[in-house]
N, C-alpha and C positions, 0 to 999 in steps of 0.2 A: 455717895458713898466711893470711897478712892478703891483701886485694884486691891490694895493690900488687905483693905476690910472686908473685901465682898470675897476673897481667898478665904480667909479665917472664918467667916459667917457660914461657908459652905459644909452640909452635912451630907454624910455618904452613908446610908444603911446596905449593908453585905448581909444577905442570906444563903447561907451557905452551911450545910449538917456536918462536912468532913472539917475537922480542927486544922489537920494540916492546911488546906486550901484558904481555912479562914485567915492562917496566919499567913499565907504566901500572899494574899491578896491585899491584908491589911497592911503589908511591908510595901505594898506599890505606891501608898499616898503618905506623903509626909505633911502637906501643907493645907490638910483637911479635915474636918471632924470625921471619924470612922467610927461605926457602931456594926455590932456583928447579931444575928441572931440563927440559930440553927433550926427552928420550927416556925409554924405559920403563926402560932400565938405568940412567941418573943416577938415575932415581927411587926404583929399589930401591936403590942404594948409599944416598941421603940417608934412605931411610926404615931401613934398619940401621943405619946410623951416628946418626942425629939420632933417631929414633923420633918424628915429628911427631902431635900429637894431629889434627890436621884436614888435608885434604889437597884444594887444588882440583883438579880434572883435566879437561884438554882430551882427548875421544875421539880427535881425530885427531892423533895422533904418526908420526913417521917409525919404520919406512920406510913407512907408508901413511897419509901426511898428509890424503889426501883421504877416508879411511875411517875405521873404528872400530875395526878387528881390534887394532890394538895397546892401543889405549885399554882396552879390555874385555880384554884379557890384565892388563894394568897393575891394572884394578879386581880381577879375579880373584888376582891376586897380593897384593892389599893385605888384600883379605878372608882370604886364607890364611893370611899372614905374621902379619897386626895385625887381628885382627877388630873390635879395640874402637877404631879409626881411623874418626874421621868423613869421607867422603869426599863432595866438592859438583863436581857435573861441571857445567862451562862449556862453554856450546853456543850457536852461532847459534840465530835464531828459526826457521829451516826445520827444524832437526835436533831437533824435540820428541820425537819417537818414540823415537831411539835415550837421549834422556836418561832418558826415562820405563823403557825398558828396563833403564838401567842402575839405575835405583831399584828394579827389581823383583829386579835383581841383588844388591842389598845397598848400593848405595850412600844417603847420607844425605839430599841436596836435590839440586836443579838450579838452576843460575841462567844466564839468558840473556843474550849480550851485545846491544847494546856495553855495556862495562866502565861503571857509575854508582858510583861510590865509595863514596857512603852504603849504597847497597843491599846492595854488595858487602861493605862492614863488617858491617852487620847480619848478614848471614848465615851470615858468618864467625863473627862473637861469638855468636850461638845455638849454632851446632855446637861451638865451645869450650867453652860452657856446659854445655852436654849432656853431652860428653865429660868435664869437671870432674865431675859430678853421679855420673855412672856408674863412674868411680873412687873418688868417696868411696863409693858404694855397695858396692862390691868389697872397699875396704878393710874397710868397717864388717862386710861380711859374714863377711870372715875374723876378725874381732875377736871377733863376736859368740859363740864358743864359748870364749873365753877371758874375761878379765875386765876387757876394755875394751871399749866401755863399761860394758855387764853384759850376760850370758850370756841371750840370748832378747829382746835389745833392740837395736834399732838408733837411733843417735843421734848426731847431728852439730852440733845447733842448741845454742848457749850456755848455754839454760835446761835441756834435757835433760842435758848434760855436767855443769851444776850438780848436778840433782836425782841424776844416778849418784853424784858424789861424796859429797853427803849421806848415800845408802844405804850406801856404804862405811863412812863414819865410825859411823852408829846402829847397824848389824848387829852389831856386836861387844857393843855392851852390854845390858843387861837392858830399857833402859826399854820401855814401851809405845808403840807407834806409831799414828798415824791416817793415811794415804791417802786424800787427797781429789781430785776431779776427774771430770770428765763422763764418761757412760755410754761405754763403749768406746776409752778411752784407756789401759788398760792397767794398772789398779792390781793385778791378781792376781798381775800378773808382778813388779811392784813388793815385793810381799808375798812371792814365792817366794824374790826374792834378798835381802831381809831375812833371811829364812830361812836359807836356803843359806850366807850369808856369817858367820853367828853361831856360835858354839861348840855350838849344838843342832842344827847341820846334821845328824848322824847319826841323831838322834832324829826321830821324826813330826811333819809339816806336816798339820794337821786342818784344814778348811775347813767354814764352814758360811754359808749363803747366809741371811740373815735377810728375806729378799724373798720367798723362794721356797717358804718351808714354812709352813703355816696357823698362826695364833696358837696354837689350842688343842693343838699338836704340837710348836711352837718350845721349849718348856720341857722336854718329854721328850728331844727331839732334842740340847737342849745338857746337860742335867744326869742324863739318864737319868731309871729309874723300876723300883720295886720289884714283883714279880710279884702281881696281884691289886691293885693301887693305884691302879685305873680300869679300868673296862668296855674289855676287849680287852687289857688287860694281862696275856697268858699266861704270860709270862716276864720274869726280870730283864732290862733293858736298861742297857749301859754306852753314858752321852751322849758329845758330843764334848768336853767338858771334859775327862772321865776320861780318855778315848783319847787326848788330846795330852800326856800327862802327860809331863814330860821334854821337851816340843818346844815347837811353836809353834802357838796357835788363831788360827785368822784367820776374824773376824766380818765376812763381807763385805757391804755394804748395812747398815750398822749402824744409819742413819738409818731404816729400816722397821720396827726393833725395836719393838714394842707397849709402853707405858709401864708395865706392870707387871713385865716380864721386866726393862725398863730396871733398876728398884730391884735384883732379883737378880743382875743381872750388877755392880751397883757394889758389892754387899755382897762378891761373890766376888773382885774386884779389890781390894778392901780387906783381906779376911781371907785371901785365898786358899782358901777353905774353902765347901763347897756339901754340899748334901745332893740326894741322888735323890728324884724325887717318891713320896711314899709312905713314905719311910724316916726313922727319928728320930736317928741318928747322922751326925754332918758326916764328910764326908772332906775330905782336904787333898791339892793337888796343886802340882808346881811346873810353872807353864806361864808363858812368856811370851805376851802379848796383841798382834796386829796387827789391826786394824780399819780398814775402807774404808766410802766412801760417796760418791754422786753429788749427795747434798742439800746444802743450805747448813744445817749446823747451827747456827750463829748466829742464821740468821732463825728456825728452828725452836724455839731456846730463849725467842727473842723471843714466840711465839706458844704457849710451853708445852707443846711437842709434844716436846722433847728435856731431857732432866736435864741444867742444867749441871754440876753434881758430875762427872756420869758423863762428860760433855763433857772436862772437865779431868783426870779421870783416864786417859781412854782416848790424848788428845793432849798426853802428855811430849812427845814429838816428832811434829812434823806435816809431811809430806810431801805439797805440791801437785804434780800431775800437769798439766802445759800441753795445752789441746787441740789437736790435729792443727792446724789452722788458724793456730796461734801459734808453729808450729815450722819454720817457714821451709822450709829445703831438705829436710828430716828427710820431708816428704811425698813426696816423689819417690823418695827413698830407700827407704824403708817399700815402697812401688809398686813398686819394680824388684824388691826383694826378694821380694815376694810373687807378681809375675809370674816369677820365677826358679823358683820351687819351683811352678810351674802342672802340671797333671796330665794335658795334654794330649799330654806328651811330647817336644814342639818347644820349640826355641828361639827365643823372643818377645821383641818389643821394642815399645815405645811409638813412636808417631808424634810428630814435634815438637808437633803440633796437641794430640794427648793429651796431651803432658807440659805445655800451657800451659794445657789445660782442666783438669787434676789440680792445678795450682797455685793458680788462679784460683777453685777450688771452697770452700766454707767449711767441706763434711764435718762436717755436725751430730752423724753417727753416727761419728765418728773413725775408728781404725783400723777398729773392726769393719764399717763403712758400706765404707772402702776394699778391705780384703779380699773383702766380697762383690761389690763391682762388677768386680775386677780378676778374681777367678776365674771369674765368670760368663762375663766378655768372654773369657777363654783357652780355656775352653771350647765357647763361642758361635761363634767366629772362625774361619774357614777360613783364613786366612792367618798368616802370621808377625808382621804388624805391629797392634798395637791401637791402632784410633781412637777418638776421643774418642767417634763415636757410639757403637763398642762398648761403651763405658764408661757410654752413655746421660748422656753431658755434653755439653751446648751447646758449642759451639767460642766462649764467651764472651769469649776474647781478642782475637778477629780485629779488632774494634772498637776495642778499647783501644791494639792494637801501632798501628791507623792513627793513633788521637790522639796516641801517645807520639810517633810519629813528626813529626806536626805540632809539637808542642810543642819536639822536640829542633830542627826545622829553622828556629824561628821564634828559640830561645835561640842557636843559633849564627851565625844571620844578624847578629843582634843583638850579640855579642861580637866576629863579626869586623868590624863597621862601627865599633865603639869602638875597637879596636883599631888599625884603619886609621886613624882620626882622631888619635888619641893620638899616632902615629909620622909624621902628614903623610904616608901612603901609601906609608912603605918597608915593603916586602914582607918581607923580611930580619926589621926588626926587630917586625913584627906576628906574622910566625909565630915569632919566638921568646917575645914575649907570649903566645901562645896555645896553645905548646907543642907546635906540629905542624911539619911540614917544608914548606918551600916548593911546592914539588909538591901537596900537600895541600891547601895555602891557595887555590893556583890553581883545582885543581879544585873545591872550595865557593864561591868566587866565581863560578864558570860555572855553577855547578848551583843556586844560589840567584839569579842574575842580579842580583848585586850591584854598585852604580855608587853612590860618595859623593862629595861634593866634593874629599877628599883624593885621589881616585883621578883625577879631572883630568888628561889630560896624561900619565897612564901608556901 
């Protein structure tokens, strides 16, 4: 779904018993479907019929307009029937305590009167955006056990969906595959999918981490050894290559393989034969090789640290995993999926400030770091709301949001002045050029205190 389709599909329910405020709030939104309800019963009908993603709720509803009993009952109804709906409490400045109580009861946010169109638009847009991200997460979580995008992998960004398509195309072949990407991006998950989607899926996937085994033991781990071939070799040992016969051999962190072993692996790839240490007879195996590394093998080749001929043998097909910071909204989808599987036994969610902090952070440790931070926060947090502080991420977005609003205000002011000047102050023509309604244009002119030559005499 593209951005314009997403916008047009958005539905907002305004629950407000004051007709004047109903109209004022409705005028704030031009590009979404707006519904209005003045009572709890009307709101419940609208919820059932239209399933809005976001609701603005005034707690003072008839027959208790001076209290909050009806509003809190409706809040409970929404949480019970539609737990994913984002509820924004609209309250007067003197009613902060009930608003905070509503947040504790499951509301998403609160907004204080008097109505400011831009601030309300910003709050509602944030709520829609979070609702859409959570919906994507639920869809992808359901798909993660099927074949879209790939088992065990959450992916919604174009780069990751392209990668998933490449895996499906490559897996049925017999070509060697090289998977590259930063540490913690999920290279082993890709390797497992290459194996599971191949004709070798019923045979073993054998993994060896070339960086985790001492150099003097790595050759024995790979090719095995005969009894008595070296001190401590008390019995014959079958190596990983032999154990993978008929299946897939996954050479993780191939960039850390010592140079002498690189030559032996190259020979194995060329001839599909090998000898156990201490043996004189060659053995042949039917093995597909998948390798992975976080290192830049091209640079290593330049420094004579990695064999170029081995690189070309391994990289018949190269799959590159993007870092988490380049995967757009995927970062939140992955974080929410991790949180959904927390060990606390509680249903937990991120605050908006935490979502902004997650998306602003560069994640140098990628998914592995994200898992550690989210799981630690879920264990150590007493409430059901995970904050940026709990994730040990600074709320770095607050200042950028303020600056973004300043930039937006300046841009909107300039556009309005330009439209009014071009139309000679004709409000209908100016609103048409700007793509907003006349009430919205009036609100913006009042908000920014605009006055141009074209408006003199209006």
